[in-house]
C-alpha positions in Angstrom: 68.2 116.2 127.2 69.0 119.7 125.8 68.5 119.9 122.1 71.4 122.0 121.7 74.3 120.8 124.0 72.6 117.3 124.6 73.7 117.9 128.2 70.9 116.2 130.8 68.1 118.6 131.8 67.0 117.9 135.4 63.3 118.3 136.2 62.0 121.8 137.1 65.3 123.4 135.2 65.9 124.6 131.8 64.4 126.6 129.0 61.2 125.5 126.7 61.3 127.0 123.5 58.2 126.9 120.4 59.6 127.7 116.9 56.6 129.2 114.7 56.0 126.3 113.2 55.2 124.6 116.3 58.3 122.9 116.6 59.3 122.7 120.4 63.0 122.5 121.7 64.3 122.2 125.6 67.7 123.9 126.2 69.6 123.3 129.6 70.4 127.2 129.9 70.0 130.7 128.1 73.9 130.2 126.5 72.7 126.9 124.8 69.4 129.0 123.6 71.2 131.6 122.4 73.6 129.6 120.0 71.0 128.1 118.8 69.0 130.5 117.7 72.3 132.5 116.0 72.3 129.1 114.3 75.8 128.1 115.4 77.0 124.1 114.7 77.4 122.3 118.1 79.7 120.0 116.2 82.3 123.3 116.4 81.4 124.0 120.3 83.6 122.1 122.1 81.2 121.6 125.4 78.4 120.3 123.7 78.0 116.3 123.4 77.8 116.3 119.8 81.8 117.6 119.6 82.7 115.5 121.9 81.6 112.3 120.0 82.6 113.9 117.1 86.6 114.1 118.5 86.3 110.8 120.4 86.6 112.8 123.5 86.1 110.6 126.7 86.5 107.6 125.2 90.0 106.5 125.8 89.1 104.1 128.9 86.4 102.1 126.9 88.5 101.7 124.1 91.9 100.5 125.8 89.1 97.9 127.6 88.2 96.7 124.5 92.0 96.3 123.3 93.2 94.3 126.0 90.2 92.2 125.4 90.8 91.4 121.7 91.4 88.2 120.1 93.4 87.5 117.1 91.0 86.5 113.9 91.0 82.7 113.0 91.8 81.8 109.9 89.1 80.0 108.0 89.5 76.6 107.2 88.8 77.3 103.5 91.0 76.6 100.5 93.7 79.6 100.0 94.6 80.4 96.5 92.8 77.7 95.0 94.7 75.0 97.0 93.0 72.8 99.4 94.4 71.9 103.0 95.8 68.1 101.9 97.7 69.9 98.9 98.9 72.9 101.4 99.8 70.1 103.4 102.0 68.2 100.6 103.7 71.4 99.4 105.2 71.8 102.9 106.2 68.3 102.8 107.7 68.2 99.4 111.0 70.0 100.4 113.2 72.4 99.1 115.4 69.5 96.5 111.7 68.9 95.0 110.9 72.1 94.1 114.3 73.1 92.8 113.9 70.2 90.6 111.0 71.4 89.5 112.2 74.5 88.4 115.0 73.2 86.8 112.3 72.4 84.0 111.0 75.9 84.0 114.6 77.2 83.5 115.2 74.5 80.6 112.0 76.1 78.8 113.1 79.7 79.2 116.5 78.7 77.8 114.9 76.8 74.8 112.8 79.9 74.1 115.9 82.0 74.6 117.8 79.7 72.0 114.3 80.3 69.5 114.1 84.1 70.2 117.9 84.2 68.5 120.4 86.4 70.2 118.7 89.8 70.6 118.2 88.3 74.3 121.6 87.6 74.5 122.0 90.1 77.8 119.6 88.1 79.5 120.8 85.4 81.9 119.1 82.1 83.1 117.9 82.9 86.7 119.7 80.9 90.1 118.1 77.9 91.0 117.3 79.8 94.3 115.6 83.0 93.5 112.2 82.3 91.1 111.2 85.9 91.5 113.9 86.6 89.2 113.3 83.8 86.8 109.6 85.3 86.6 110.7 88.6 86.0 113.5 87.5 83.3 110.8 85.9 81.5 108.6 88.9 81.6 110.8 91.1 79.8 111.6 88.5 77.1 107.9 87.9 76.3 107.9 91.8 76.3 110.8 92.1 74.0 110.0 89.2 71.7 106.5 90.1 71.5 105.1 86.2 72.2 103.6 84.3 75.3 106.2 82.4 77.1 104.2 79.2 78.3 
C-alpha cells in the first residue's frame, strides 16, 4: 500500500524511499513520492484514499443498502417518566371525563389562591377545562407576580 495515496502496489512496482532517520516508505509512483516530499497533505488531494474516505466518496451503495435493512428501535419495557406499565395503562383507561374532574380541583385551588392574593391579579382568567397548558402558564405567572410558590 502506498504511504501517500493509499493505493495498492503490485509486486515489482513502486518506489522504495528511506529517510535519513531510517524510516522507510513505499510509493506507487513518482507523483506520490514528490507530493510526499513537498509535505502536501493527502487529505486535501482529491485522488488519494484518505481524501475519499474523509469526504465519504464511493460509499453510497453500502450506505443505501444499510438504510434499507435498518429496523426501527424497540422501546424498552422500563417505566417512562417514573410511571410503571400498570399506571400508564390505568391512565389510558381513565378517560377524558375523569381527567377533567381532576383538573377541576386544580382550577378551584388556583381560584382560591387568586382570591387570597387580592385584586392585583384580576387580569388573569381561569383556564378552560380543555387546556391544561394554559392553566400551568397562568399559575406560573401568578406565582411570579405574587412572589410565592403555588402548590
